[in-house]
N, C-alpha and C positions, 0 to 999 in steps of 0.2 A: 470585630465580631462582623462588622458590615463585607470587609473584603475576602472574610472564610466564606460567609452566604453567597457572594457573586462568585468567589471561584468554583464553590461545589455545583452553583446553578449552569455555569459554565459549562463545566465538565459533564453535568447530566444531559445540557442539551447535543454537545458534543455526541455523547454516547450513544443516545437514543436516535439522532440523525445518523451516526456512522451507521450503525445495526441495518435501519430501517433502508437506508440507502444500498450498502453491502447485500441484504437480500433481494432487493428489488432488482439491483443490479445481475446476480446471478443468477435468478430466474428468468429475466429477460434475455440473458447470453445462452440459457436453454432454449429457449424459445427462437432464437435467432438462429443456432446450430441445429436445429428441427427444420429451420428453413432451407438452410444454405448448404448444410451437410459438411462434414468433417473438411473437405475440400476448400470449400467457402471460407472455413473459419481459419483454415492454414494462410489463404491469401488476405483475410481480414487481418489476421496478427501481422502478417508480414507488413500491409501498410502503415499498421500503428508504431512496428519499429521506426520508422522513419518520422511520423506525426509525433512521436513522442519525443525524438531528438530536437525536432524543432520547439516543440511546446518548453523543453528545458532552455533553449537559447532564448526564448521569449519572455520568460515568465520567472524562471529559478532566483535569478540575484534580483530583480526588480522587488518581488514580495518580501525579501531579507531585507534589503533597501528602506522599504516604507516603514516596516515596524520598527526598527532599529532608529532611525531618524525621527520619525513622529513619537517615537518614546520620549527620546531627548529632547525635543524643541517643545512638547506640549506641554513640558516642566517649565518653561519659561515664562515672564511674565508679559510679552509681546507676541500675540497671538498672530501677528503679522510674519514674523519669522517662520513659523509653522506651515502658515500658508505656502509661503514661498518654497521652501523647500518640498512641501508635497507636490506643488506645482510642477517642479525641477524632477521630481520622481515619475510623475504623470506622463510627462512629456517624453523622459529616457524610455519608459514601458512602452508609450506608442512608439516609439522608434523601433525599438528591439523588435516588437511584433511586426510592425511594418516589412521588417528588414527579413525577419524569418518566413514571414507568411509568403511575400514576393519570392523570396529563395525554393521555398517548397513549390511554387506553383510554376515559375519558371522553369526548375531543374526536375518536374515531375516525371518527364520523358527517361531523360539519362537517368535517373535515380530509380525509376522500376524497370527498365530495359535491362541496363549493365550492372545495377546494386543488386535490387530483386530477384532479377532474374525473372519478369513477368509483367510484359505490357499492361496488362489487365489491372494494375494498381493505379495508371494513369490517372484516370477519373476521379477515383476516390481521393488521391492525393490534391487534386486540382481544387476539388469541392472543400475538403478540409482548411486549404490555406486561409483563408477570409477569416476562417474563426481565430487566428493567431492573436492579431491585435486587439482585438477584443478579449481573449483573455490575460492578455500582456495587463491590460486597465483592471480590469478585475483583478488579478492577482494584487495590484498594488493598491485597491481598495480595501482588498480581504487585510492587507498586512495594517495598514492606517487602523481598520477595526478590532484588530487584535492588540493594537499598540493601545486601544482604548479601552479593552477587554470588554469588547462588544460581540460574542460568536454570533448572535440572532441573526443577523442580515447574510452573515455568510452560510449558516445553516438554512436559511429559508432560500437564498438562492441555488444551493444544491438542491432541494426538494423540488423547487420551481422547473430547474433543470433537466432534472430526471423525468419528470411528469410528461415536457414539453417532449424530450427525445424519445420516449416509449411511444407516447400518443402518436407522434410523426410516423415512426418507423412501422408501427402497427398499421396507417393509414395506407402508407406508401408501399408496402411490402410486398402485398399480395398481387398488388398493378404491375410489379415489373419481375417477378419470379417465374415467368416463363421466357425472360430476355436472357437469362443465362446468369454465371456468378458474379460476373464484371458488375453488371447492374443492379444485383441483389445488394453486392458490398456498398454500392453508391450511395443503395436506398439507408442503408443503416449509418454510413458516415453522413448523410445529409442532415439525419435528425440529429447529430452528435453538432454540426456546424450550425443548424438553427436554435437546437437548446444551449448551446455556449455563448451566441450572439445575445439570446433572450435575459440569459443569466447575468452575463456582465451588463446588460441595459440595466436591469433591476438593481446591482451593487453600483451603478453608476447613481443612481437616482436615491439610495438610500446616501450614498458617500456625500452628496450633493447638499441634500436634506441637513444631515448630520454638521457637515463643515459649515454650513450655511449659520444654522444655532450657535455654533460652537466660534466662531472667529468672529461673528455680529458685526460684520460690514469692515475688519481691519484689512489693510492695505498689503496685498503681498509684498515683502520685503527679506529675501531672502540671504543671508549674512554672506560676508567674502569666504571664499572658501568651501562652498557647497558643494559646487561641481566637485571639486576634488574628494570630499567626504563622501559623496557618493558614488564615486567609481573606486574609492579604498574598499567600499564593503562588496559593490556589485562585481569588480572585474575576478576576485578572487572564488566567490561560489559562482560565477558562471562558468570560469575556466574550470574548476574541480569539478562542480555537477555534468558539464559538457563534455567532458573527456568520458567521466563514468558513463553519462547516457550514450556515448559514441561505442565505446568498447561494449557495452550491450546490444547495440543497436549490429555491431559486427557480429557478436557471437549470433543471435536471431535470423540475421541472413546466412551466418554461414551453415544453421543448422539444416534448412531443407536442402540447401546445397549439396551439402555432404551426405543427405539421405539419397538425394539423387544419382548421386554416384555408387550409393549401393545399391538402390533398388531399380534403377534403370528407367523408373517412370516419375513425370513431372507429378503428376494430379496425384499420384499414392504419396508421392513424399511430403505433397501439401496437406493431403490427408492426414498422414500422420502427426505432422509438425501443430496442425490445427486443434487434433484431435488431444494432443498434450497439453499445447500453451492455451488452448483457447476454452477447452472442455473441462480437463482434469484438474488443472492448475487453479482455477478458480476456486471449486469443490474444495479442495486442500487449503488452500489461505482464507476461507471462508472466516471459519471457526476464530482466527485472529482478532476478527471485532470484538468478541468479548474480553480480551486482552487492554483495548485500548483505553480502558479507564484506570487500569492499574499504573501506566504508564500517564496517563494524565493527572491522577491526585499521586503518585510517589516520586516521579522524578525531579518535581523541583525541589521535594525536601531533599533528594540526594545532592543537588546543586549545593543547597544550603548548610547541609551537615559537611561536604567536601569544604568550602569555602571559611566554615567557621573551624575546622579542624576537628569537629568532633568525630573521633574513630569509630568508637562504638555504636554512636546512631547509624553511622556509616555503614558499619558492617550489618546491623538490624536488618536496615532497609534493604539492601542488597539482596541480604539473605531470604527476605520475605517475596522479593520479586523472584528471586529465581525459583524459589519453590513452588510459589502462584504458578509460574510460567511454566513450569514443567508438571506439576499437577494436573494443570488444563491440557497443556499439548499432549501429554502421555492419555489423557482420556481420550481427546480428539484423535490422535492418530491411531490409536490401538483399536476406535469404534470403526473408522474407516478402513481399517487394516480389516477387520473382522467381515465388513458389509460392503467391502468394497465394488463386489460384483454386484449386488443387489441396487446399491446405488448407482451405477452404470446403468443397468436396465431399466430403473423406473426414469433417472433424470433425462437419459440421451437414447436409450434403446439398444445399448452398443457394450458387446462383453469388452472390445479392446479397452474402454476408459475403466472399466473395473480393473483389468491388468495394471495400467499406469499406477491407479489409485493402490493398490495391493503393494506394488513396487514401493512408492515413494512415500506412502503415509507412515511408515514406521520410522522415517527421519523425520518427521512433523515436529518433533520436540527441537530438532536441530534448527532446523527453519525459524521456530519461533526463539529460541534463545538467541540466534543472531541476529534477528530483529530486535529484540527487547535489549540485549547484549548491546548493541550498535546505540541504541538510545541512552542506555547508562552509561555507556562512555561518553555520549556528549552532553550528558548531564554533569560528567565529570570535568569537561573543559578539554576532551580528547578529540575533538574533530580533526585534528591532522591525523591521529591516528585511526578514525575510522575510514579517513578517505583513504589513507595508504592500504589496508586490508580489502577495500573495495577496489582498488586499483589491481593489488594482486590476485584477489580472487577471479575477477572478470579476465585478465590475461592468462591466468591459469585455464580456466574454463574453455577459452579460444583453444590454446596450444592442445587442449585432450581433446576437444571437438575434432579439430583436424587430424587427430592420431589417430583417434579410437573410431569416428562414425563413419569413416568410408568403408570401415572393416568389418563393423558390428552393426551398424545402422541406428536404431532408435534404442537398441541395448547400451549400446557404447554412450548415448546421451543420458540414459539413465543413470548412468554410472557415473557419469560426471556431475551429475545433481546431486547426488548420494554424497559422493567424496566432498564437490564443493560446499554444502549445507554444511557437513561434518566439522570440516575446516575452520569455517568462518565463526560456527559456535566457540570453537574451540581457542582460535584468537580473540576471541572478544573476551572469552572467561577469564583466560591467563594477563591480558591486558587489565581488564578490572581489578586481579588480583592484587597484580603489580602496582595500579596505581593509588587503589584505595587502600592497600595494606592489610587486606584480609585474607583467610584462609577458606577457600573453596570445600564446602562440606559435598565429598562425592556420593556419600552413601546417601545422606538424608535429602540432599537436592535431586538425586539422579537416579540411581539405582533404587531408594526404596519406591517411589511410585512405578517404576516399572514391574517390580514384584508386585506389589499389591494390585497393580491392573491383572497383570497374569494371574493371580488368583481370583479376583472377581470374575474375569473371562471365563475361567474354568466352570467355577459354579454357575453365572449366567446361563450359557450356554448349556451345559449338563442338565438345567432345570428345562431349559426350550425342547431339549429332547425328549427328554422324560416326558412333557408335557403335548408331544408330537406337534409343536408349533411348524408351520409350514409355511413357503408363501414368501417373497419379497419384502411386502410391506409388512406383514405381521414380524417378522423376522426384526427386522429393521426397528421398528417402533418398539415391541415387546424386547427385544434383546439389548437393544439402546439403553432403555429403561431401567433395565433388571442391573445390568451390569454398571451405568453409570451410580446409580443408587447406593448399590455394593462396594464400590470405589470409594465413592464419598465417603460412608462409613467408616472403611478401612483406613483412609486417609485421616479421619479425623481422629481416631483411634490413636493411629502409630505416628501421623507428621502433621497436620494441621492444627490440631485440637490446642495447644499449648499457644500458635500465633493466635487463633481466632479468640481466645480465652483472654488475652494480653490486649487485643485491638478493643474488643467490648469494655474491658476494664477502664483502659485510657479515656475511650468514649463515655462512660458512663463518669469518670473523674472530670472531664471536661465540662459536661455537662451540669453537673453539680457545682463546679466551678463559676459557671456563668450565672 
C-alpha cells in the first residue's frame, strides 16, 4: 500500500507541476511574441533548433544511465558501489555537457550564417552555450532521483527555473527592445541560461544532501566494468536520439529556407515560420498536458500486463488509453477548430494564427494518438520500432518539405504536417495491434467520438446563435463550455459510461479489500 501511495503522490506532483509549467510557459510565449513579433519568433525558433540538438548530446544518455545504474546499484548492500558508479555518471555528464557547450560556442558563427542562414543568431547561441554543462549535471541528478522514486526535487527545480526565467526576461526585455530583434532574442535566451544554471545548482544541492545521507560516509568504489556498462547504455541512447534530433534540426532549418525561395523575403519567411512553430503549435500542444496523468498511471500497468502475458488485461488497458486519448483529443481539436480565429485574435491579435489553428486542429487526434501510441509501444518494449518510425517520419517530412514548400509555401508545410501526424499515428496503432495481439475498435475508439462531437457542436453553436452571443471572449467561453458539457454527456451515455463504472467499481472493491 505504501508503494501505491508513493506512486499516486508522484503522479499527482508530476501532473500538477506539468500543467502549471505548461500554462505559464504558453502565456509567457504569448508575451514574448507580443514583444518581438512573428519575425522575432521565427529567429527564436531557429536558434532553438541548434540548441535543442546540443541539449540532446549533453543530456539524453546521461539521464537514462543515471536512472538505470542507480536503480541497479542502490539494491546492493555496499553503498560505496552506488557512490562510485554515480560519480562516473556525473563526470561523463560534465564531459558531454562541456563538449556540447564548447562546440555550440565555437561553431556559433558558421552554424548561424551557413546552416540557419541568419547571422543574428550568433549572439544568442553563444549566450546559451554555458548552460549545457549545468543541464547535463542536472539531468544526471534527475535520473538519480527517478531511481529513488523522488520526483519532488525535480519538480521544485522546474518551478524555480521557470520563475527565474520569466522574471529575468521581464526585467531585461524592455531595456533592449529598441536595439532590434537580435538583442531581443538574446534577452530571452539570457533568461534561459541563467535559469538553467540556477536550476542545476538547486538540483546539485538536493543531490549532495540526499547522497550524503544515503551513503553515510561510504567510500566510492565503482565495480570493475562500470565504464563499459555506462557506455552500453549511453551510446545507443545518444546515437538514436541525436540522429532523430539532427533530422528534426535539418527540417526546421529547411522550412524557412524553402519559404524564402517561395516568398523572396527573408523577413516574411521568418515571420511565417515563427507564427506557426512559435505561436500556433504551443496552443495546439498545450491540451496534451491533461493526458500526462493517463500515461503516468496506466503505462506501467501496460508493461506489467505484457510481461506477465495477461492478454485480456492488456487489451482492456490499451482500449482505455485509446478511448480516453481520442475522447479528449477530439474535444480539444474540435474546440480549437471552431474557435481558431477568436483564439488567434485573443492571444496574438493575429488572424494568421487563427488560420494555422483552423487548418491543423482537426488533426490534433492524430498528434495525440501518435504521442500516446509511442508511449504505449515503449511500455511494450518496442523502443526499436518507435525509433524506426521516428526516423521514417523525419525523413519523409524532409523530402516533402523540399518537394512542396518551394512551390506552395506554408500551405505545403501544413500539408506535410497533416500527412506526417496521420501516418505516424496509424503506424503506432498497427504496431500495437500486432505486438499486443489486440483488435483495434475503429468505431468505438475513433469514429464515435468524432460523430458525438459533431452533434454537440451543432447543438452548442445553434444555441449561441439563437441567444445572439457575439464577441470573441463570449463565444470562446460560453461556446466551449456548452459544447464540452454536451460532448461529455454524450460520451458518458454512448462511449465512456461503462469504462467509468468499471473503474469506480474496482476502486470501491480495492478500498473495501484494504
